N, C-alpha and C positions, 0 to 999 in steps of 0.2 A: 935674642930672638926677635925683638922689635926691629933691629937693623936688617935682619934677614927678610922680614915681611916688607919693609920699605923698599929693599932692593928688588924683591920679587914683583911688588906692585909697580915699581918704576919700569922694570923690564917689560911687563905686560903693556903698560901705557906706551912705551916706545915702539913695540911691535905693532900694536893696534893703530897708532897714529902713522907709522911708516907705511903700513899696507893700505889702509883706507884713505890716508892722506894722499898717497900717490895716486890712487884712483880719482879722488876728488880734484886733484890738480889737473888731471887730464880732462875732467868734466868741465872745469872752468874754461878751459881752452876751446872746447867744441860743443858743449851741451847748452841748449837755449835756456833751460830753467835756471842754471847756474848764472848765466849772463844776465838774465832778468833780475836776479837778486842783487847782482853787483850794481845794476842801474838804480835799483831802489836804495842801496846803500849810498851811492853817489848823490842821489837826490837828498837823502837825509843829511849828508855831510854839507851840502850846499845851502839847504834851506833851514835845517834844524827841525824839520817837521816830518814825522814818519808817514809813509804812504800806505802802510799796512798795519793792522793792529798787533801783529806778532813781529816785533821789530828788533829783537835782541841780536840776532845775527848781523843785521844791517848796522846796528849801533856799534857792535864790537868791531866790525869791518871798518866803519867810518873812523872809530877811535884809533885803530891801528894805522890807518892811512895818515891820520894827523900826527900821532905821537912818533911813529917810526919813520915818518917822511917816506913812506913806500912809493916806489915809482909809479905804481898803478893800483887800481882797486882790485885787480886780479890777484896780485901778490897779497894784499891785505885780506881779501876774502879767503884765499887758500890758507893763509896762516891761521885765520879764525877757525876754519874747519879742521885743520890739523890739531889745533889746541883742543877743540871739542872732542875729537877722537882720543886724544891723550887723556883727557879728563874721564872719558867713558871707561877706558881701561882701568884707571885707578879706582873709580867708584865701584865697578864690578868686582874687583878684588876685595875692596873694603866690605861690600855686602856679604860676600862669602866668608870672609874672615870673621865678621860680626856674628854670623850664624853658627860657625863651627868652632869658634875660639873655646879653648878649654878641653877640646876633644882631639883625638888622634887625626881627625880629618883636617885639622888646622895647619898641616905642614905647608910651608911656603911653596914648595914645588907643586903640590897637589892643587892648592888654591890658584896658582898661576895657570896651570893646565885647564882647570875648570873655567877660569875667566876667559881664556882664549877660545876654548871650544864653544862656549856660550855665545860669544860675539861672532864666531864664524858660522855657527849653525844656521841653516836656511831650509826652505821647503825641500822635500825630496823630489827632485825633478831632473830631467835630462835636458831642460831648456838651456840655451846658450847664454842667456842674459836675463835680467829682470823681466818678469812676465806678469802682466796684470791678471788677476784672478786668484793668484797665490797670496798668502800673507807673508811679507818679508820683514823679519826683524831688522835687517839692514838692506834698504832698497837702493843704496848707492847713489841715487839721483837727486838728493835734496840736501842742501847745506843747512836749511832750517831744521830738518829732521835730525841731522848730525848734532846740531846745537841742543836739541831737545833731549837726546838720549841720556846724558849723565844726570840731568835734573830729574828726569822721569824715574830712573833707577833709584836715585837717592830719595825722591819723594815717596816712591812705593815702599822702600825699606823703612823710612821714617814713620810713615802712616801706620804700617803694620806693627811697628814697635809700640806706638802709643795705643793701638787697638788692643794690645794684650797686656798692658802694664798700668797699674794705678799710679806709680811714681812718675814724677815729672822732672825735667831739667830745663832751666832757662836757656842754656846754650843749645840744647837739642831742639827746643821749640823754636828758637830764633832761626836755627839752621833749616828746619822744616819750612818755616815761613818764607825764607829766602829762596829755597829751591822750588817751592810752589809758585812763587811769583816769577822767578826766572824761567821755569818750565812753561808757564802759560804765555809769557812774552816771547819765548822761542817758537812755540807752536801750541795752541790750546788743545791739541789732539789728545794728550794724556789726561789733563786735569778735568776734562769733561767726562772722562771715564772713572777716574779715581774718586771724584767727588760723590757721585751717586752710589758707587760701590762701598765707600767708607760709611756713608749714611746708613745703608742697609746693614752693614756689619755692626755699626754702633747701635742701631735699634735692636738687632738680634741679641747682642751681648748685654745690653741693658735689660732686656726681657728675661734673659737667662741668668742675670745677676753675675755676670762674668767680669773680670777686671778689665778696665780701660781707663785712659786719662782723658776725660771729656774736655777739660780746660785746655790741655795741650792741643787736642784736635781742633778745637774752635779757633785758638790763636794761630796755630801753625798751618792749618789746612783750610778749614771752612771759611773763615773770614777773608783771608787773602785771595782764595780761589774765587769766591763770589764777587769780591771787589773787582778783580782783574777781568773776569768773564763778563761781568755786568758792563764794565767800560768798553770792552771789545765789542759786545753785542750792540751797545748804544751807538758807537761811532762807525760800525761797519755793516751791521745787519738789520738795523731798525728802520732804515730809510730816512733818518734825521741827521746823519753824520755830515761832516765837512766834505765839500766837493773834492778836496785833494786826497781824501782817504779812500781806500778800496771799498766799494759798495756792492752788496749783494743781499740775498735773503736765503733763509733755510727752508727747504721743502721736503716732504716725505715722498720718496721715490724708490720703492723697493726694487733692488737689482737693476735699476736704470743704468748706473755707471758700469757695473760689472758686465751686463749683457751687451752693452755698447762696445766694449773692448775685447771680450773673450767669451769662450764657451767652456763646457766641462767643469762647472763651478763645484759640484759636490766632490769630485776627485781632487781638485786642486785645494779645496779646503782641508780635506783629510790629509793630503800630503804635507800641508803646512803645520798641522797640529798633531801629527801621529804620535810623537813622543809624549806630550802631556796627556793625550787620550789613553795611550797604552798604560802609562804609570797609574793614572787615576782608576782605570778599569781593573788592573791587576791587584792594586792595593786598596780597592774601594772601601772596605770597612774602616781602614785607618785614614785614607785620603779624605773621606767626607768629614772627618773630625779635625783635620789639620787646619788651623786658622790661617796660616800663610797661604796654603793652597786654595782654601775657600776664597780668600780675598783676591788672589791672582785670577781665579776663574771668574769671579764677579767682574773684575776690571775688564777681562777679555770679553766677557759676555756683552758688556756695554760697547766695547770697541768693535766687536763683530756686528752688533746691531746697527751702529752708526755707519760702518763700512758698507753694509748691504742695503741699508734703508734710507739714509739721509743724503741729500744733495744740495748744492748751492743752486738756486733757481736759475740764474743766468749762466754762470760759469760751471755748469754741471759736469761737462766732459773732463774737467781737471781732476775730478775725484778726490777733492781735498779731505773728505771724511774717511778715506781709506787709511790715512795715517794713524787713525785711532786704533784700528785693528792691528796694524804693524807694531806700534809701540807697546800695546798691551800684550801682544804675543811674546815680545822680548821679556817683559816682567814675568809672564807665565812660565817661560822656559827657565828663568832663574829660580823661581819658586819650586818648580817641578824637579829641577836638578838637586836642590837642597833636600827636598823630601825624599827623593829616590836614594840619594847617597846615604842618608841616615838609616833607611831601611836596609840597604845593601850592606852597610857596615856591621849590622847586627844579624845578618842572615845566617841561619844555622839549619841544616837539613836540606834534603834534595829539592823540594818545591820552592822554599824561599830563595835558594841560590839560583835555581833556574829562572825564577821570576825576575830576579835582579839582573841576570845576564840578558834575558829577552829585552828588558828596558834599555840596558846599555847598548845592545845591538841596534835598537831603533834610534837611539841618540846618535850612534856612530853614522847611521845613514844620513841623518840631518847634517852632521859635521862634514862628511865626505862630499855631500852635494854642495854645501856652502863653500868648502875649500875649492872645489872644481870651478864654480861660478866666479868666485873671487879671483882665481888664477886667470880665467878668461878675461876678466876686466883688466887685470894687470898686463896681460899680453896684448890687449887691444887698447893700449894707452892712447888717450886723445880721440878715441872714436866715440861717436854718438850711437844711441840705440834706437832703432825703428820699433816702436811699441806694437805696431800692427804685425810686422813680419818677424819680430823678435830676433833681430840679427844686427850685427854691428855694421855701421856705415863709416868707413874710414877715409873716403875720398874727399 
């Protein structure tokens, strides 16, 4: 059985890296944001000093360029992105396997399908490409976000594990610490959400005298997260950093970025989160007591608040806090799918079955929408996207 799971996980990773890696390769050729990151990686390679506080993608790209003697940084950057997508597929499969093992839901084929549909699901939209205003679990346009995804998923699962168990494991604590640091150095967008969400969950569970492993959370999450975020804020956002480092500050600007780029925000928000909202509403008595779902909604709550409310003072049009809403929606989709499947598997009677089918139909809308947009990116290989017009520019 272990060999079958490893084979299924490998197939998921290959499919995910082939599809999204192909899109990323075209982005490196034509999209400015990808080229900017390659220039940052080249500078790190030449000087040994990072120009941004989230430098993991650039470090991996520089290392691949050096070790593999790649002909260009484009090749090294594309390989780093493909590897990140490969890892994302495997981590997603592992999260589902860990939650369902020991049950009939742990069949390798089912876990593989779940992993793929989760990573394909997108906002329910007829837009032709990535459109600002929606929350995109996969926005296609950022190699640093691609690098963040596997560490965010693993960090979310690891934190949830220690929030619900008193027993600890040195290996798991070390692993959580590693993915916390790696995620923050990829892009701090997730750790700034999971940290306050975990603190609230910890306080609540201590108050209710429910099981958790405080020592594991301190060593694996709180301490490394605070250390890395403190360093990042000091060197990039405090005004006292080195001149060679990216410099800005954080301001409160409700809807400033969203309104600059788009309209129809309430509809686009609902189209982004319809599946989690539907499941939570239809299963409310059970959903409100499910720890994993509670934690996922808390993380997304902070992510949405940052996306709508925080901006960088100088470079505010870049919308760099939007990534927090995107990545926490991904973890919310995973948690919601886990909860929904458990309820659907035990559904008996007309209403429970209908409720499960309604939720499944809504998830299918997200998956079909994501598959359509992903196909459009694949068929417009090498084209950039005009964010204002929401159309491909291939000339």
